[in-house]
Structure formats: C-alpha cells, structure tokens
C-alpha positions as CSV (number, residue, x, y, z in Angstrom):
1,M,84.7,94.1,100.8
2,N,87.3,94.8,98.1
3,C,86.3,96.0,94.7
4,N,87.7,97.8,91.7
5,L,86.6,101.4,91.9
6,Q,86.4,102.0,88.1
7,G,84.6,98.7,87.7
8,L,82.0,99.7,90.3
9,R,81.4,103.1,88.6
10,N,80.9,101.3,85.3
11,S,78.7,98.5,86.6
12,P,74.9,98.4,86.8
13,Y,75.2,98.5,90.6
14,W,76.2,102.2,90.3
15,R,72.6,103.0,89.4
16,K,71.3,101.3,92.6
17,N,71.3,102.1,96.3
18,L,74.9,101.4,97.6
19,D,74.1,101.6,101.3
20,G,76.5,99.3,103.2
21,Y,78.5,98.4,100.1
22,I,81.7,99.7,101.7
23,Q,82.5,99.6,105.4
24,F,85.5,100.8,107.4
25,N,87.7,98.4,109.4
26,D,85.9,99.5,112.6
27,G,82.6,98.2,111.1
28,Y,81.2,101.6,110.2
29,E,79.0,101.1,107.1
30,L,78.8,103.9,104.6
31,R,75.5,105.3,103.2
32,D,74.9,105.5,99.5
33,K,76.1,109.1,99.1
34,D,79.3,108.3,101.1
35,V,80.1,105.3,99.0
36,R,79.8,107.5,95.9
37,I,82.2,110.1,97.4
38,I,84.7,107.4,98.3
39,V,84.6,105.8,94.8
40,N,84.9,109.2,93.0
41,E,87.6,110.5,95.3
42,G,89.5,107.2,95.2
43,I,89.5,107.3,91.4
44,K,90.5,111.0,91.4
45,H,93.5,110.2,93.7
46,G,94.7,107.2,91.6
47,F,93.5,104.3,93.8
48,K,92.4,101.2,91.9
49,T,90.6,99.3,94.7
50,V,88.7,100.1,97.8
51,M,91.2,98.2,100.0
52,E,94.0,100.6,98.8
53,I,92.3,103.6,100.4
54,P,93.3,104.1,104.0
55,D,90.4,104.5,106.4
56,D,91.8,107.7,107.8
57,L,92.0,109.2,104.3
58,A,88.4,108.1,103.4
59,K,87.1,109.5,106.7
60,Q,88.9,112.8,105.8
61,W,87.1,112.9,102.5
62,L,83.8,112.4,104.4
63,N,84.6,114.8,107.2
64,I,84.4,112.0,109.8
65,K,86.6,112.3,112.8
66,S,88.8,109.3,113.4
67,E,88.7,107.8,116.9
C-alpha cells in the first residue's frame, strides 16, 4: 500500500490501531508501533510516501535484519 506519510499522520486513522497498514515487499506486515516509527522516521528523513522508503532503510529503523 502506498500512502502519503504526512497525510496519514494528520488523518483520523492515526488515532486507531495501524497493525498491518504497511508491509514490506517480502510480505512482512508491521505492527502498530512499527508503522508509527516508519511514518515518523520517513517524515523526518524527507520522504513523502511509504513507497519512497527502501525496505532496507525501514528495517534498519526498526532494527530488523534483512535476509
């Protein structure tokens, strides 16, 4: 799924559980707290959408080892 990071932060969905809202290309679905980390870090690093963030970088933010 692709979405605007700032748009998600400002939407009513931000107040809900975001489990599974973002997943990596390998099918790994993110938990609520991980989605929030990705969105916040993505905005901080100047990304506009989820699709712009490379999986390897997102996994680095989450301390997940790439396979």
